[in-house]
Backbone as CSV, one residue per row, in Angstrom:
resi,resn,N_x,N_y,N_z,CA_x,CA_y,CA_z,C_x,C_y,C_z
1,MET,2.457,-72.539,3.642,1.919,-71.695,4.687,0.425,-71.982,4.846
2,GLU,0.010,-72.333,6.044,-1.378,-72.682,6.310,-2.212,-71.423,6.482
3,GLU,-3.397,-71.412,5.831,-4.279,-70.252,5.929,-5.031,-70.283,7.257
4,LYS,-5.140,-69.144,7.899,-5.817,-69.028,9.189,-7.327,-69.203,8.993
5,VAL,-7.939,-69.989,9.879,-9.379,-70.181,9.834,-10.065,-68.895,10.256
6,LYS,-11.074,-68.489,9.483,-11.790,-67.248,9.759,-13.266,-67.541,9.976
7,GLY,-13.982,-66.547,10.456,-15.419,-66.663,10.630,-15.784,-67.541,11.815
8,PRO,-17.015,-68.046,11.811,-17.500,-68.836,12.948,-16.620,-70.034,13.295
9,GLN,-16.017,-70.650,12.284,-15.191,-71.828,12.530,-13.966,-71.526,13.375
10,SER,-13.556,-70.276,13.429,-12.391,-69.922,14.239,-12.665,-70.142,15.725
11,TYR,-13.927,-70.198,16.113,-14.306,-70.429,17.504,-14.334,-71.915,17.880
12,PHE,-14.350,-72.799,16.883,-14.577,-74.222,17.146,-13.600,-74.851,18.136
13,PRO,-12.288,-74.623,18.021,-11.375,-75.245,19.003,-11.675,-74.824,20.445
14,SER,-11.964,-73.547,20.654,-12.233,-73.104,22.022,-13.587,-73.600,22.517
15,ILE,-14.564,-73.743,21.623,-15.871,-74.287,22.011,-15.707,-75.732,22.472
16,GLU,-14.975,-76.520,21.697,-14.757,-77.922,22.072,-14.012,-78.032,23.394
17,LYS,-13.010,-77.210,23.577,-12.218,-77.250,24.810,-13.053,-76.826,26.024
18,LYS,-13.787,-75.742,25.894,-14.523,-75.191,27.029,-15.716,-76.044,27.442
19,TYR,-16.447,-76.591,26.465,-17.693,-77.287,26.784,-17.587,-78.807,26.701
20,GLY,-16.440,-79.317,26.257,-16.187,-80.755,26.291,-16.993,-81.597,25.323
21,GLN,-17.532,-80.978,24.313,-18.306,-81.698,23.298,-17.753,-81.366,21.913
22,PRO,-17.780,-82.337,20.996,-17.354,-82.026,19.624,-18.362,-81.085,18.954
23,ILE,-17.924,-80.381,17.957,-18.788,-79.438,17.243,-20.019,-80.146,16.691
24,GLN,-19.855,-81.371,16.236,-20.995,-82.100,15.675,-22.120,-82.254,16.699
25,HIS,-21.794,-82.376,17.981,-22.811,-82.450,19.031,-23.706,-81.208,18.978
26,TRP,-23.088,-80.042,18.877,-23.848,-78.791,18.872,-24.622,-78.625,17.575
27,LEU,-24.038,-79.056,16.451,-24.754,-78.962,15.173,-25.961,-79.891,15.159
28,ASP,-25.815,-81.078,15.738,-26.950,-82.003,15.838,-28.048,-81.402,16.712
29,LEU,-27.643,-80.764,17.788,-28.612,-80.120,18.675,-29.338,-78.992,17.938
30,LEU,-28.604,-78.211,17.173,-29.229,-77.122,16.422,-30.210,-77.647,15.380
31,ALA,-29.957,-78.828,14.845,-30.873,-79.425,13.871,-32.252,-79.650,14.483
32,THR,-32.306,-79.859,15.794,-33.592,-80.057,16.467,-34.340,-78.737,16.630
33,LEU,-33.668,-77.630,16.353,-34.263,-76.304,16.507,-34.603,-75.655,15.162
34,ASP,-34.519,-76.443,14.079,-34.838,-75.899,12.755,-36.187,-75.198,12.782
35,GLY,-36.275,-74.088,12.099,-37.507,-73.324,12.048,-37.517,-72.149,13.010
36,LYS,-36.613,-72.176,13.980,-36.514,-71.052,14.919,-35.635,-69.961,14.301
37,ALA,-35.827,-68.758,14.765,-35.015,-67.630,14.312,-33.597,-67.752,14.865
38,HIS,-32.668,-67.064,14.232,-31.258,-67.099,14.630,-31.106,-66.847,16.135
39,MET,-31.671,-65.750,16.611,-31.478,-65.396,18.016,-32.215,-66.335,18.970
40,GLU,-33.271,-66.982,18.503,-33.933,-68.001,19.327,-33.016,-69.207,19.516
41,MET,-32.310,-69.562,18.459,-31.359,-70.673,18.542,-30.206,-70.311,19.480
42,VAL,-29.709,-69.093,19.354,-28.635,-68.619,20.233,-29.103,-68.666,21.690
43,ALA,-30.304,-68.174,21.937,-30.842,-68.157,23.302,-30.958,-69.565,23.868
44,GLU,-31.361,-70.523,23.047,-31.482,-71.908,23.506,-30.118,-72.446,23.944
45,LEU,-29.090,-72.207,23.150,-27.748,-72.672,23.516,-27.266,-72.000,24.791
46,LYS,-27.545,-70.731,24.932,-27.105,-69.993,26.123,-27.881,-70.417,27.369
47,ASN,-29.188,-70.405,27.272,-30.032,-70.621,28.450,-30.109,-72.077,28.886
48,THR,-30.160,-72.988,27.940,-30.327,-74.400,28.273,-29.002,-75.124,28.416
49,HIS,-27.993,-74.689,27.662,-26.737,-75.436,27.617,-25.541,-74.661,28.153
50,GLY,-25.743,-73.411,28.577,-24.707,-72.651,29.253,-23.598,-72.096,28.382
51,LEU,-23.817,-72.019,27.073,-22.790,-71.448,26.207,-22.783,-69.932,26.337
52,GLY,-21.608,-69.340,26.133,-21.502,-67.894,26.085,-22.092,-67.379,24.787
53,HIS,-22.403,-66.096,24.749,-23.059,-65.518,23.575,-22.224,-65.684,22.299
54,GLY,-20.941,-65.368,22.371,-20.089,-65.460,21.176,-20.006,-66.863,20.632
55,HIS,-19.858,-67.845,21.508,-19.780,-69.241,21.085,-21.112,-69.700,20.501
56,ALA,-22.204,-69.368,21.165,-23.526,-69.757,20.672,-23.800,-69.115,19.315
57,ASN,-23.483,-67.850,19.180,-23.716,-67.135,17.932,-22.883,-67.725,16.797
58,ALA,-21.641,-68.076,17.080,-20.773,-68.667,16.053,-21.331,-70.006,15.582
59,LEU,-21.788,-70.839,16.504,-22.359,-72.130,16.130,-23.609,-71.965,15.284
60,VAL,-24.477,-71.065,15.688,-25.718,-70.844,14.939,-25.415,-70.270,13.559
61,ALA,-24.508,-69.312,13.476,-24.152,-68.722,12.181,-23.597,-69.797,11.245
62,TYR,-22.722,-70.642,11.756,-22.159,-71.712,10.935,-23.260,-72.672,10.503
63,TYR,-24.072,-73.128,11.456,-25.150,-74.074,11.154,-26.072,-73.513,10.077
64,ARG,-26.488,-72.283,10.242,-27.447,-71.693,9.293,-26.814,-71.466,7.918
65,SER,-25.511,-71.274,7.861,-24.858,-71.093,6.550,-24.803,-72.403,5.767
66,LYS,-24.940,-73.522,6.480,-24.859,-74.829,5.839,-26.230,-75.443,5.576
67,HIS,-27.277,-74.869,6.157,-28.626,-75.440,6.015,-29.623,-74.452,5.450
């Protein structure tokens, strides 16, 4: 029985489908924003790249948990 993906990663399939980019594209982009606050990173994804709040927040939360 496969365990269900939880947390920010649960958004990854829909992010890739909706925005047409692999998750690594967004993580690489977030790397260029190192030093900014969580919500500043979210705002950048929303305002500059057109992501919805939930998707942007999930990407930032995942990125920051790994860095």
